[in-house]
C-alpha positions in Angstrom: -15.5 45.8 50.7 -16.1 48.2 53.7 -17.5 51.7 52.7 -16.6 54.5 54.9 -16.1 58.2 55.0 -12.8 59.7 54.7 -11.2 61.9 56.7 -10.9 64.3 53.6 -14.6 64.2 52.9 -15.6 65.0 56.6 -16.1 68.8 56.1 -18.6 68.3 53.0 -20.1 65.4 54.3 -20.9 66.8 58.0 -22.2 69.5 55.6 -24.5 66.9 53.4 -26.1 65.0 56.5 -27.2 68.5 58.1 -28.8 69.4 54.4 -32.6 69.5 54.5 -34.9 68.8 51.2 -36.9 71.7 51.9 -38.3 73.1 48.8 -37.8 76.6 50.2 -34.3 76.3 50.2 -34.2 75.3 46.5 -36.1 78.7 45.8 -33.0 80.7 47.2 -30.5 79.4 44.3 -33.2 80.1 41.6 -33.1 84.0 42.7 -30.0 85.5 41.5 -30.3 86.8 37.8 -28.5 84.8 35.7 -26.3 84.0 39.1 -24.9 80.6 37.9 -23.4 81.7 34.6 -22.5 85.4 35.9 -20.7 83.6 38.9 -18.7 81.3 36.5 -17.9 84.6 34.1 -16.9 87.0 36.8 -14.3 84.3 38.9 -10.3 85.7 38.5 -11.4 88.8 37.7 -10.7 92.1 39.7 -8.2 93.1 42.4 -10.5 90.7 45.0 -9.8 87.4 43.0 -6.3 88.1 42.3 -5.7 88.6 46.2 -7.6 85.7 46.7 -4.5 83.4 48.6 -3.7 80.2 47.1 -7.6 78.7 46.7 -8.5 76.8 43.2 -10.6 79.1 41.1 -13.5 76.7 40.5 -13.9 78.6 37.1 -10.5 79.4 36.0 -8.5 77.3 33.6 -7.1 74.1 33.8 -3.2 74.5 35.4 -2.0 72.9 31.9 -3.6 73.0 28.3 -4.7 69.3 27.8 -6.8 67.2 26.0 -9.3 65.1 27.8 -10.5 62.0 26.1 -13.9 61.5 27.1 -16.2 58.3 26.6 -19.8 59.6 26.2 -23.9 58.5 25.3 -24.9 60.1 22.6 -28.4 62.1 22.7 -29.3 61.3 19.5 -32.5 63.4 19.8 -30.9 66.3 20.7 -30.7 69.0 18.1 -28.2 72.0 16.8 -27.6 74.9 15.0 -26.3 74.2 11.7 -23.0 73.1 11.6 -22.4 71.9 15.1 -23.0 69.0 16.6 -22.2 67.0 19.8 -18.3 67.5 19.6 -18.6 71.5 18.0 -21.2 73.1 19.6 -21.8 76.5 21.7 -21.6 74.7 25.4 -18.5 72.7 24.8 -16.8 75.4 23.2 -17.8 77.7 26.2 -16.6 75.2 28.1 -13.4 74.5 26.5 -12.2 77.9 26.1 -12.5 78.6 29.7 -10.8 75.9 31.0 -8.1 75.9 28.2 -8.6 72.2 27.2 -9.9 70.1 24.2 -12.3 67.7 24.5 -11.6 64.5 22.6 -14.7 61.8 22.3 -12.8 58.3 22.1 -16.0 57.0 21.7 -19.3 58.5 21.6 -22.0 56.0 20.9 -26.2 55.8 21.4 -27.7 55.6 24.9 -29.0 52.8 24.5 -25.9 50.8 23.5 -23.6 53.0 25.7 -23.2 50.7 28.8 -22.2 47.9 26.4 -19.9 49.8 25.3 -18.2 50.8 28.5 -18.4 47.3 29.7 -16.3 46.1 26.4 -13.4 49.0 27.4 -13.6 48.0 30.7 -12.9 44.5 29.2 -10.3 45.7 27.1 -8.7 47.8 30.2 -8.7 50.5 27.2 -10.8 53.0 28.8 -10.9 56.9 28.4 -9.5 59.7 31.0 -12.9 60.3 32.2 -16.5 58.5 31.3 -19.7 57.6 33.2 -20.5 54.6 34.7 -23.6 52.9 36.2 -22.9 50.9 39.7 -22.1 47.7 38.7 -19.4 49.0 36.6 -18.4 51.4 39.3 -17.4 48.4 41.7 -16.3 46.7 38.8 -13.8 49.5 38.3 -12.5 49.8 41.7 -12.0 46.4 42.7 -9.7 46.4 39.6 -7.7 49.7 40.7 -8.8 51.3 37.4 -10.0 54.4 38.8 -8.7 57.7 40.6 -9.9 58.8 44.2 -11.3 62.1 43.3 -11.7 63.4 47.1 -9.2 65.9 47.0 -9.8 67.0 43.3 -13.6 67.5 44.4 -12.6 69.0 48.0 -10.0 71.3 45.9 -12.3 72.2 42.7 -15.7 71.9 43.3 -17.7 75.1 43.1 -19.9 76.5 45.8 -23.2 75.8 43.6 -22.0 72.4 43.1 -21.2 71.2 46.7 -24.5 72.7 47.6 -26.2 70.9 45.0 -24.9 67.3 46.6 -26.0 68.8 50.2 -29.4 68.6 48.8 -29.2 64.7 48.5 -28.2 63.8 52.6 -25.3 62.4 51.9 -26.8 59.1 49.9 -24.9 60.9 46.3 -21.5 60.6 48.4 -22.3 57.3 50.3 -22.8 55.6 47.2 -19.8 55.9 45.6 -17.3 55.9 48.7 -15.0 53.0 48.9 -12.7 52.2 52.2 -13.0 56.1 52.6 -12.4 57.3 49.4 -14.6 58.8 46.7 -14.1 56.8 43.9 -16.7 58.6 41.5 -18.8 61.8 40.8 -22.6 60.6 41.3 -25.0 62.0 39.3 -28.0 64.1 40.5 -31.5 63.4 39.9 -34.4 65.4 40.9 -36.0 63.8 43.6 -39.8 65.3 42.7 -39.6 62.6 39.8 -40.1 59.8 42.3 -43.3 61.1 44.0 -46.4 60.2 42.8 -49.1 62.6 42.3 -53.2 62.5 41.6 -54.1 64.1 38.9 -58.1 64.7 38.3 -60.1 66.7 35.8 -60.5 69.9 37.7 -63.4 70.8 35.5 -65.4 68.3 36.4 -64.7 68.3 40.0 -66.0 72.4 39.7 -69.2 71.3 37.8 -69.8 68.2 40.4 -69.1 70.2 43.7 -66.2 67.3 44.3 -64.1 68.3 47.2 -60.1 68.2 47.2 -59.7 64.2 47.7 -57.5 63.3 50.7 -58.5 59.7 51.4 -59.6 56.1 49.2 -62.4 57.2 50.1 -62.6 60.4 48.5 -61.2 58.9 45.3 -63.6 56.0 45.4 -66.1 58.8 45.2 -64.6 61.1 42.5 -64.6 57.9 40.4 -68.2 56.8 40.8 -69.2 60.3 40.3 -67.3 61.0 37.1 -69.1 57.5 35.6 -72.4 58.5 36.9 -72.4 61.8 35.6 -69.9 62.2 33.2 -70.0 59.4 31.6 -66.6 57.9 31.8 -66.0 53.9 31.0 -63.2 53.6 33.0 -62.7 54.6 36.8 -58.9 55.0 38.0 -56.6 54.4 35.0 -53.7 52.1 36.0 -51.3 50.5 33.6 -49.8 47.2 33.6 -46.4 48.6 35.9 -48.3 49.2 38.9 -45.0 49.9 40.9 -41.7 51.5 40.3 -38.3 52.2 42.1 -36.8 54.4 39.3 -40.0 57.2 40.1 -41.7 58.7 36.9 -44.4 56.0 37.3 -47.0 57.3 35.3 -50.6 55.2 35.5 -48.7 53.3 38.6 -50.2 53.3 41.9 -47.2 53.2 44.4 -49.4 56.0 46.0 -52.0 53.7 47.3 -49.7 51.3 48.5 -47.8 54.0 50.1 -50.7 54.5 52.1 -50.8 51.4 53.7 -46.8 52.1 54.6 -46.1 49.5 51.7 -42.9 50.2 49.3 -42.9 47.8 46.5 -39.4 48.0 45.2 -37.8 49.7 47.5 -34.9 48.5 50.2 -36.3 49.7 53.6 -34.9 49.6 56.9 -37.1 47.1 58.7 -38.5 47.1 62.4 -35.2 45.9 63.4 -33.1 47.6 61.8 -32.1 45.2 59.2 -32.6 46.2 55.7 -36.1 44.5 54.0 -37.2 44.4 50.5 -40.7 46.6 50.6 -42.5 44.3 48.3 -42.2 41.2 50.8 -43.8 43.1 54.1 -46.8 42.4 55.8 -47.6 45.9 54.7 -47.7 45.2 51.2 -50.1 42.2 51.7 -52.3 44.5 53.5 -51.9 46.9 50.5 -52.4 43.9 48.0 -55.8 42.9 49.4 -57.1 46.8 49.6 -56.5 47.5 46.3 -58.0 44.4 45.3 -60.8 45.8 46.3 -61.0 48.6 44.2 -60.5 46.3 41.2 -63.5 44.2 42.2 -65.7 46.9 42.9 -64.5 48.9 39.3 -62.9 51.4 40.9 -59.7 50.1 38.9 -60.9 48.4 35.5 -59.8 44.6 35.7 -57.9 45.3 31.9 -54.9 47.1 33.4 -53.0 43.9 33.5 -52.4 44.1 29.7 -52.5 48.0 29.5 -49.6 50.0 28.4 -49.0 53.4 29.1 -50.0 54.3 25.4 -53.0 52.9 25.8 -53.8 54.8 29.5 -52.4 57.7 27.7 -55.0 57.5 24.7 -57.8 56.6 28.0 -57.1 59.9 29.4 -56.7 62.4 26.7 -59.7 61.1 25.1 -62.0 62.2 28.2 -62.7 58.4 28.6 -61.3 59.1 32.4 -60.5 62.0 34.3 -58.4 60.4 36.8 -54.8 58.9 37.5 -51.6 58.8 38.7 -48.5 60.3 37.8 -45.3 62.5 38.0 -45.0 66.3 38.4 -44.4 66.7 34.6 -47.6 65.0 33.7 -49.5 68.0 34.3 -47.7 69.5 31.1 -47.5 66.2 29.1 -49.9 64.3 28.6 -52.4 66.6 29.8 -51.9 70.2 28.2 -52.3 68.7 25.0 -56.1 68.8 25.6 -56.5 72.5 25.9 -55.5 72.6 22.2 -58.8 71.5 21.4 -61.1 72.4 24.4 -59.0 75.5 26.6 -62.4 74.7 29.3 -60.0 71.8 30.7 -58.3 71.9 33.5 -57.0 69.7 35.4 -56.0 69.5 39.4 -53.2 67.6 41.0 -53.4 66.4 44.6 -51.1 64.5 47.2 -53.8 62.0 48.0 -54.5 59.4 49.8 -52.8 59.9 52.9 -51.8 57.6 55.4 -53.5 56.9 58.8 -51.4 59.9 60.2 -52.8 62.8 57.9 -49.3 63.0 55.9 -48.5 61.5 52.3 -46.4 58.9 52.4 -43.9 58.4 49.6 -41.1 56.5 48.8 -37.9 58.7 47.4 -35.8 58.1 44.6 -32.1 57.8 44.7 -30.6 60.8 43.7 -27.5 59.3 41.8 -27.9 56.6 38.9 -24.7 57.4 37.2 -20.8 58.1 38.4 -18.4 60.1 36.4 -14.9 58.2 36.7 -11.2 59.2 36.2 -8.7 56.8 34.8 -6.1 55.3 37.3 -2.8 57.3 36.7 -4.6 60.7 35.3 -2.6 63.8 36.0 -3.9 66.2 38.4 -4.4 68.2 35.4 -7.2 65.8 34.2 -9.0 65.5 37.7 -9.2 69.3 37.9 -10.1 69.3 34.3 -13.0 67.0 35.1 -14.1 68.5 38.6 -14.4 72.1 36.8 -16.5 71.1 33.7 -19.1 69.7 36.4 -19.1 72.8 37.5 -19.7 74.5 34.1 -22.0 71.8 33.3 -23.8 72.5 36.4 -24.1 76.2 35.8 -25.3 75.9 32.7 -27.9 73.7 32.9 -29.4 75.8 36.2 -29.3 78.7 33.9 -30.8 76.5 30.7 -28.1 77.7 28.9 -29.8 81.4 28.1 -26.6 83.5 28.8 -24.9 81.9 26.4 -27.1 81.5 23.8 -26.7 83.8 20.7 -30.2 83.9 20.2 -33.1 83.0 22.6 -34.5 80.0 20.3 -31.2 78.4 20.0 -31.6 74.6 21.3 -30.4 73.8 24.7 -30.2 70.3 26.2 -27.7 69.1 29.2 -27.3 66.4 26.9 -25.0 68.1 24.4 -22.1 69.1 26.9 -19.0 67.0 27.3 -19.9 64.7 30.2 -23.0 62.6 29.8 -24.3 62.7 33.3 -26.8 64.6 34.9 -26.4 67.3 37.4 -29.7 68.4 39.0 -30.4 69.4 42.9 -32.6 66.7 44.6 -34.5 69.6 45.4 -34.4 71.2 41.6 -38.1 71.4 40.7 -39.9 72.3 44.1 -37.4 75.0 44.3 -38.3 76.5 41.0 -41.8 76.6 41.2 -41.3 77.8 44.8 -39.1 80.7 43.4 -41.7 81.3 40.7 -44.9 81.5 43.2 -42.9 84.2 45.2 -42.4 86.5 42.3 -46.1 85.6 41.1 -47.4 86.1 45.0 -45.7 89.5 45.3 -43.2 88.6 47.6 -40.2 89.0 45.0 -39.3 91.1 42.2 -39.1 89.0 38.7 -35.8 90.5 38.1 -34.4 88.0 40.9 -35.4 85.3 38.7 -33.4 83.4 36.5 -32.9 80.2 34.5 -36.0 77.4 34.4 -37.4 79.1 37.5 -37.9 82.5 35.0 -39.1 80.2 32.5 -41.6 78.9 34.3 -42.7 82.1 35.3 -43.1 83.8 32.1 -45.2 80.8 31.1 -47.6 80.9 34.0 -47.8 84.3 33.3 -48.6 84.0 29.3 -51.2 81.2 30.2 -53.1 83.1 33.1 -53.5 85.8 30.4 -54.8 83.6 27.8 -54.4 79.8 27.8 -55.3 79.6 24.4 -52.7 81.4 23.2 -50.0 80.3 25.5 -51.3 76.7 24.4 -50.9 77.3 20.6 -47.5 79.1 21.1 -46.4 75.8 23.3 -45.9 77.8 26.1 -48.0 76.0 29.4 -45.2 73.9 30.1 -44.4 76.4 33.4 -48.0 77.2 34.0 -48.2 73.5 34.4 -44.7 72.8 36.7 -45.6 75.8 38.5 -48.9 74.2 39.6 -47.6 70.7 40.3 -43.9 71.2 41.5 -45.2 73.7 43.6 -47.3 71.7 45.5 -44.7 69.6 46.4 -42.8 72.3 47.8 -45.2 73.9 49.2 -46.3 70.2 51.0 -43.2 68.9 51.7 -43.4 69.1 55.5 -46.5 67.4 55.4 -45.0 63.9 53.6 -43.1 61.2 55.1 -40.4 60.8 52.7 -39.2 57.5 52.9 -35.6 56.8 51.5 -34.1 53.1 51.0 -31.8 51.9 53.5 -29.5 51.2 50.3 -29.8 52.3 46.7 -27.0 49.5 45.8 -27.0 46.8 43.2 -25.3 43.7 44.5 -23.8 41.0 42.6 -26.5 38.3 43.3 -28.8 41.2 41.8 -26.9 41.4 38.3 -27.3 37.7 38.0 -30.8 36.8 39.6 -33.0 40.3 39.5 -34.3 39.4 36.6 -36.0 36.3 37.9 -36.8 38.0 41.0 -38.6 40.7 39.2 -40.9 38.7 36.7 -41.8 36.6 39.8 -42.8 39.7 41.7 -45.4 41.3 38.7 -46.7 38.0 37.8 -47.9 37.5 41.4 -49.2 41.0 42.3 -50.9 41.3 38.9 -52.4 37.9 39.8 -53.6 38.6 43.3 -55.1 41.8 42.4 -57.4 40.7 39.6 -58.1 37.6 41.2 -56.2 35.0 39.6 -54.2 34.3 42.9 -55.8 34.4 46.4 -54.3 36.9 48.6 -52.3 33.8 50.4 -50.3 33.3 47.2 -48.4 36.3 48.7 -46.9 34.4 52.0 -45.5 31.0 49.1 -44.4 34.4 46.7 -42.3 35.6 49.3 -40.6 32.0 50.4 -40.0 31.8 46.6 -38.2 35.6 46.5 -36.0 34.3 49.4 -35.2 31.0 47.7 -34.3 32.5 44.4 -31.7 34.7 45.8 -33.4 37.4 47.6 -31.8 36.0 51.3 -28.6 36.6 49.4 -29.2 40.2 48.4 -30.5 41.2 51.5 -27.4 39.5 53.0 -24.8 41.3 50.5 -26.8 45.0 51.0 -26.1 44.8 54.4 -22.7 44.0 54.3 -22.4 46.9 52.4 -23.7 49.1 55.6 -20.9 47.9 57.5 
């Protein structure tokens, strides 16, 4: 099925493709005091709104009162106020009241069984008005003609805030949900920062040993050797058996080491001839494996990494048996801040290293969208209007972290307790919020210009800067951590080579053969790195991968480009 952008989406998508992932753009979206929720509350009030021609109010009541039937994933870890639950809480009730609609959950099941429940609903033909699906399920529903084209509804009812959020994905989100020029689902948006690995190093040890900021693989090796010799660490760079990941947040992985050699395992990238290639199978990956194997042989990476899980790695880090690992921006808070409750003198630094030969930091970028909100075929205009407007509210509320709606600042909040089980962030969300907080910290803006998470991070940063021990005891180190880690991502975005996949799609052959292919890859790479197999076994692996269905997958991905 050919995927093309529809004429109805041309304006939106033109803006999207022209959009930048520069995190400073995200900072501007965090400097209006409670802007998101206040915009929602003020729309439609006063004479100016009354004279606003016939444009639909993205926050106004739906044209007719309806009951919206929803299928949702239940967050079993969510907390609620007494007497409230996923169908009756201050967030759901606020949206329901503002839009004049009633949410009725046809099914609400735990996240680990949700996809199975959706598949059962699709098979039976009994799907709710609105539900969230994965890409394979989206394709299945499109082929069956079971869902609505959302192009016109999006253009008509989406808020400026929501449209701006989609713009940050550079067209990737909409491309993944567009079939024959029609937008068949509303994509989720995850923060791109989740997929960028960072190097975390014990800063107190670096200061004590007069170590310089690491930039190269050689610098990392030097730090490991110094920590072993001077601090008595029994382990080097902490690595788990999950060495690379496509989904991001690969704590204790070595994605950054591969990327230093222009290698991007698990990602489908554009080759020199313009065709899609699998990043695990390139000549650059063979080179990376050979170089990383040397780090294992020299003890920079302990050979026991092949049997380590993340829990074991965490114990080695938090117990002080090592002081260096790769992780995600949020690892600056967890698990590292837990160490400060016992010893406030401990501090960690984060870096973007090692750099490539051109002096920039290579990183593969995760897909902005993993799930899609779909509307059942044959639904009325009111249902589509309600779906988009609910998304408007959910996005704004989450940007504000529910602060403007809480009766008490300590009231629990999670986006998962709103009607639709879809994450709606910005691709530059974390960098933008950190940079907004830093502008206030550095005296360039006033704190009154912050709201939502940016304000929370700023307040945490100030508290921790004043007294780390007290902030730790109050469990208030998160913002202090995030401003430093996500802030670095924002400050250094111009010094990165951000590599986006040529395709983030999942094909039919992947559905049936990916588990086999991935097992082959993982086992081969681990054997090469720990010396059980020669580097030349890589070539045999590539041949097997292609023969077992890999070539078919590449052909299917190429077809989707047409």
